[in-house]
N, C-alpha and C positions, 0 to 999 in steps of 0.2 A: 506493499499498499505507499509506504512511503518514498519508495524510489519512483513510483511510476506517477499515482494519482498527485502527492505532494511536491515533488522534485522535477518531474518533465513536466506536468501539467497546470503545478503552481495551483493547486488545491486546497484552501484554508480554512474551510471549514471543518466539523465533527463526523467522524465518521462511526457509525452505527450499527451494529450488528441485527438480522433476522434474530426475530425472538427463536430460543430455544438452540443456538447455533451454540453453543456451550458445550450443553446439551447433547447435542445431536455431535459433537465431534470427539465428544467419551463413550457414549454409548451405540451411537448408531455404524459411527465411524470407525469408530477405534483406536484413534490415531492418539490417543493421551491416556493415563492411568486417573484416572478422571479430573472431577468439574474443577476446583483450584488450580490445575494443569493446564485443562481449557482454555481459562479467564487470562492466564499468564501469557498462556498463546498466544491470545486474540488481541490483546492488548500490545504484547510484542508486534505485531505483525502490523501495529499500526491505527489499530479499530479504536475509539474513542469511548466510544457508547456501547457497554453492555448490554440488552436490553433482561435477560434472564441473571440479573448479576447473583443472587442468592447469596452467600457470604464468602465465595469460592476468591473472591480478591484478597479479602485479609486472609485469608488461612496461605493463598497463596503466596503472599509478601514475608509471610512469619514463618513460611516454609525456603524462602528464599529462592522462591521460583518467578519470582513477581519484580523486576526491578524497580528501583525508587525511579529511575530516570521515565519509564516508559509509564509506570502512573503519572509522575508529574505532566505529560507531553498531555498525555489524557485528559488530565485533568484540567489542564491549560486550555486545551482546544474545546 
């Protein structure tokens, strides 16, 4: 998201997920071990607003999966 959307196209708005995207990463696509890891991956990819936040961000940060940089960027946007 960051490379193309923000850098090449100059988009400066907020990037929002579809409802259920994080849950789908974990349960349907099996790309991550659990929901907190899905939240961390979404934010690291450049997403700013996760529709189905649930408490995954807090746990992801506590476990070191979510960087302060990605969290700050998402909050700023």
